[in-house]
C-alpha positions in Angstrom: 98.7 -88.0 70.9 95.8 -85.9 69.7 93.9 -86.4 72.9 97.0 -85.6 75.0 97.7 -82.5 72.8 94.2 -81.2 73.2 94.2 -81.7 77.0 97.6 -80.1 77.4 96.5 -77.1 75.3 93.3 -76.7 77.3 95.3 -76.8 80.6 97.7 -74.1 79.4 94.7 -71.9 78.3 93.1 -72.2 81.8 96.4 -71.3 83.5 96.8 -68.3 81.3 93.2 -67.2 81.9 93.7 -67.5 85.7 96.9 -65.5 85.5 95.2 -62.7 83.5 92.2 -62.6 85.9 94.5 -62.4 88.9 96.4 -59.4 87.3 93.0 -57.7 86.4 91.8 -58.2 90.0 95.0 -56.7 91.3 94.6 -53.6 89.1 90.9 -53.1 89.8 91.0 -54.0 93.5 94.3 -52.9 94.9 95.2 -54.1 98.3 94.2 -51.8 101.1 95.3 -51.7 104.7 92.8 -52.2 107.5 92.8 -48.5 108.4 91.8 -47.7 104.8 89.2 -50.4 104.7 87.5 -49.3 108.0 88.0 -45.5 107.9 84.9 -43.3 108.4 83.4 -41.6 105.4 83.0 -37.8 105.6 79.4 -36.5 106.0 78.4 -33.7 103.7 74.9 -32.3 104.5 74.5 -30.6 101.2 75.3 -33.8 99.3 72.8 -35.7 101.4 70.1 -33.1 100.6 70.9 -33.3 96.9 70.7 -37.1 97.0 67.0 -37.0 97.9 66.0 -34.0 95.9 63.9 -34.1 92.8 63.3 -31.1 90.5 59.9 -32.4 89.5 57.1 -29.8 89.6 53.5 -30.8 88.9 52.5 -27.5 87.3 55.8 -27.1 85.5 55.4 -30.5 84.0 51.8 -29.8 83.1 52.7 -26.6 81.3 55.5 -28.3 79.4 53.2 -31.1 78.3 50.5 -28.6 77.3 52.9 -26.6 75.1 53.9 -29.8 73.2 50.4 -29.8 71.7 50.8 -27.3 68.9 47.2 -27.2 67.9 46.1 -26.3 71.5 48.8 -23.7 71.7 47.6 -22.1 68.5 44.0 -22.1 69.8 45.2 -20.6 73.1 46.9 -17.8 71.2 43.7 -17.2 69.2 41.6 -17.1 72.3 44.0 -14.8 74.1 44.0 -12.4 71.2 40.2 -12.5 71.0 39.9 -11.8 74.7 42.4 -9.0 74.6 40.8 -7.4 71.6 37.3 -7.4 73.2 38.7 -5.0 75.8 40.9 -2.8 73.7 38.5 -2.4 70.8 36.3 0.3 72.4 39.4 2.5 73.0 40.8 2.2 69.4 40.4 5.3 67.2 37.5 5.6 64.7 35.3 3.1 66.5 31.5 3.5 66.5 29.3 3.2 69.5 27.6 -0.2 69.4 24.3 1.3 70.7 24.3 4.3 68.4 22.0 4.3 65.3 24.0 5.8 62.5 22.1 8.1 60.1 22.7 9.1 56.5 24.5 12.4 55.8 26.6 13.9 53.1 29.8 12.6 54.5 28.6 8.9 54.6 27.1 9.2 51.1 30.2 10.6 49.6 32.5 8.0 51.2 30.3 5.0 50.5 29.1 6.1 47.0 31.8 8.3 45.5 30.3 7.8 42.0 27.0 9.3 43.1 25.1 6.1 42.7 23.6 6.1 46.2 20.3 4.3 46.6 17.0 6.1 47.1 17.1 5.3 50.8 20.2 7.3 51.4 18.3 10.3 52.7 19.8 12.6 55.3 18.5 11.6 58.8 17.5 8.1 57.7 19.2 5.1 59.4 22.1 3.4 57.5 20.4 0.1 58.0 21.5 -3.3 56.4 24.6 -2.0 54.7 26.9 -4.8 53.6 30.5 -4.8 54.8 32.4 -1.8 53.5 35.4 0.3 54.2 33.6 2.3 56.9 31.5 -0.4 58.5 33.8 -3.5 58.3 31.0 -5.9 59.2 28.2 -3.8 57.8 25.2 -2.5 59.7 22.1 -4.1 61.2 18.5 -3.3 60.7 18.8 -0.4 63.2 21.8 1.2 61.5 24.2 0.1 64.3 27.7 -0.8 63.4 27.9 -4.6 63.4 31.6 -4.6 64.0 31.2 -2.8 67.3 28.1 -4.9 68.1 30.1 -8.1 67.5 32.9 -7.2 70.0 30.5 -5.8 72.6 28.4 -9.0 72.2 31.5 -11.2 72.5 32.5 -9.4 75.6 29.0 -9.9 77.2 28.9 -13.6 76.1 32.3 -14.4 77.4 31.5 -12.7 80.7 28.4 -14.8 81.0 30.3 -18.0 80.1 33.2 -17.4 82.5 31.0 -16.3 85.4 28.7 -19.3 84.9 31.6 -21.7 84.7 33.2 -20.4 87.9 30.0 -20.6 89.8 29.3 -24.1 88.6 32.9 -25.1 89.5 32.8 -23.7 93.0 29.4 -25.2 93.9 29.9 -28.4 92.0 33.3 -29.1 93.6 32.2 -28.3 97.1 29.0 -30.4 96.9 30.7 -33.2 95.0 33.5 -33.5 97.6 31.1 -33.5 100.5 28.8 -35.9 98.7 31.5 -38.4 98.0 33.6 -38.1 101.2 31.1 -37.5 104.0 29.2 -40.8 104.2 26.1 -39.7 106.1 25.5 -36.9 103.5 25.4 -39.4 100.6 21.6 -40.4 100.8 20.5 -36.8 101.4 22.5 -35.3 98.4 21.5 -38.3 96.3 17.8 -37.5 96.7 18.4 -33.8 96.0 20.3 -34.8 92.9 17.5 -37.1 91.7 15.0 -34.3 92.1 17.0 -31.6 90.4 18.3 -33.8 87.6 14.9 -34.9 86.6 13.7 -31.4 86.1 14.4 -30.4 82.5 16.9 -27.5 82.4 14.9 -25.8 79.7 11.9 -25.4 82.0 14.1 -23.9 84.7 15.7 -21.5 82.2 12.2 -20.4 80.9 10.8 -20.0 84.5 13.7 -17.9 85.7 13.6 -15.8 82.6 9.8 -15.2 83.2 10.2 -14.4 86.9 13.2 -12.1 86.6 13.6 -9.2 84.3 15.9 -10.0 81.3 19.5 -9.1 82.2 22.9 -10.5 82.3 22.5 -11.3 86.0 19.3 -13.2 85.4 20.8 -15.3 82.6 23.8 -16.2 84.8 21.4 -17.2 87.6 19.2 -19.3 85.4 22.2 -21.1 83.9 23.9 -21.7 87.3 20.8 -23.1 89.1 21.3 -26.6 87.7 24.6 -26.2 85.9 26.6 -27.4 88.9 24.8 -30.8 89.1 26.9 -32.5 86.4 30.1 -31.2 88.0 29.0 -32.4 91.5 28.1 -35.8 90.2 31.4 -36.2 88.5 33.5 -35.0 91.5 31.5 -37.4 93.7 32.3 -40.3 91.5 36.0 -39.5 91.5 36.0 -39.0 95.3 34.5 -42.4 95.8 37.2 -44.0 93.7 40.1 -42.5 95.7 38.5 -42.0 99.1 39.6 -45.3 100.7 43.1 -45.6 99.1 46.0 -46.3 101.5 47.4 -42.8 101.7 43.9 -41.4 102.6 43.4 -44.1 105.3 46.9 -43.3 106.7 46.1 -39.6 106.8 42.9 -40.3 108.7 44.6 -42.7 111.1 47.2 -39.9 111.8 44.4 -37.5 112.7 44.7 -35.3 109.7 41.7 -32.9 109.5 39.1 -33.7 106.9 39.7 -30.3 105.1 43.4 -31.0 104.7 42.7 -34.5 103.4 40.3 -33.2 100.8 42.5 -30.3 99.7 45.9 -32.2 99.7 44.9 -35.7 98.8 41.7 -35.6 96.8 41.7 -32.3 94.8 45.1 -32.8 93.1 43.8 -35.9 91.5 40.9 -34.1 89.9 42.6 -31.0 88.5 42.6 -32.4 85.0 38.8 -33.3 84.9 37.9 -30.0 86.6 39.7 -27.9 84.1 38.2 -29.9 81.2 34.6 -29.5 82.5 35.2 -25.8 83.1 36.6 -25.3 79.6 33.5 -27.0 78.2 31.1 -25.2 80.5 32.1 -21.8 79.0 31.0 -22.5 75.4 28.0 -24.4 76.9 26.8 -21.4 78.8 27.3 -19.2 75.7 25.3 -21.7 73.7 22.5 -21.7 76.3 22.4 -17.9 76.2 22.0 -18.2 72.4 19.2 -20.7 72.9 17.4 -18.3 75.3 17.8 -15.5 72.7 16.3 -17.8 70.1 13.2 -18.4 72.1 12.9 -14.8 73.0 13.8 -15.1 76.7 17.5 -14.0 76.6 19.1 -10.7 77.1 17.1 -7.5 76.2 17.3 -6.7 72.5 19.3 -3.5 73.2 22.0 -5.6 74.9 24.4 -7.0 72.4 25.4 -10.7 72.7 26.4 -13.3 70.3 23.1 -15.1 70.9 21.1 -11.9 70.2 23.1 -11.1 67.1 22.7 -14.6 65.7 19.0 -14.6 66.4 18.5 -11.2 64.7 20.5 -12.5 61.7 18.4 -15.7 61.6 15.3 -13.6 60.7 17.1 -12.3 57.6 18.2 -15.6 56.2 15.7 -15.4 53.4 17.5 -12.4 52.0 20.9 -13.5 50.5 22.4 -10.0 50.7 21.8 -9.9 54.5 23.0 -13.3 55.5 26.2 -11.8 56.8 24.3 -10.7 59.9 23.9 -14.4 60.8 27.2 -15.8 59.4 29.5 -13.4 61.3 28.2 -13.9 64.9 27.8 -17.6 64.1 31.5 -17.8 63.1 32.5 -16.1 66.4 30.4 -18.6 68.3 31.9 -21.5 66.5 35.5 -20.2 67.0 35.0 -19.7 70.7 33.5 -23.2 71.1 36.3 -24.9 69.1 39.0 -23.0 71.0 37.8 -23.9 74.4 37.1 -27.5 73.5 40.6 -28.0 72.1 42.3 -26.1 75.0 40.3 -27.9 77.6 41.1 -31.4 76.2 44.8 -30.6 75.8 45.1 -29.2 79.3 43.2 -32.2 80.8 45.7 -34.5 79.1 48.6 -32.4 80.3 47.4 -32.2 83.9 47.2 -36.0 84.2 50.3 -37.1 86.1 50.4 -40.4 84.2 51.4 -38.4 81.1 54.3 -36.7 82.9 57.8 -38.0 82.3 
């Protein structure tokens, strides 16, 4: 009886489940006539276009990824403010000429020493040299009586101009040579030998020779930094080009007769945007540091041309006097700030420009 009862109950459950499934199928899949089953669907061109449309934008996605990095955004704001102020500082009121040697007079003596305790050197017509930061000269004065505040901003402007110009020249030459080096096969042995020769010449020797041959100026410094600065960029671009040169889409483009220039611009360069921007961002503080090195060995810009390298080198000579160390610390702080900003911005932008990081 138990076996019979279990079998009977199971049979009834299966019949009930089949009935419920049939009702559910009838509700979900109502019977349709042959005309309804085989009627033509209406074609909507706009819907078809929307079906294959993607709102993905490479540069838009890159910018969104970059702004997610709060530290890099903060450094970008600092760098933008620094660049902006280098241009508006000369036109602000009550600014001193960076090239003018300020002299003592009754007005300066009364404002700087209202209690009448001016030093013996505060004689009318004598330079206001080596004054510590005060309410008139915010960064103090140098050994010539020039306003260090005005000199710092003029020097920052000159150093950034050298850095940006050198980085752009290195990028243009390095990208062109690197693409030809890696894509055009018959140029590979020729450019490899040129690279081996130039890369084995110490860059310091080239900097010194160019500085000796040409008169010291901003143009000669840029030229000396650009002669070999493009080699690293070209080598890196060549390596990246060799990696992606023979991928399927490039082979397909060549089989379809796509011009070499179009293959390079459309297929190769977009894959290198991140590394190019990173190397350019690092080339700017590198060029500023090289200019400071030339100033240190006495082959940089003329002494009457303010630059962060010249200012730091002049302050280095006064390190033995504690009261005058501000003349080294202030330009060194500007150099460090610029280097850190470009390094963080370049790394963050390189990560953001990598399509693998895009969602």
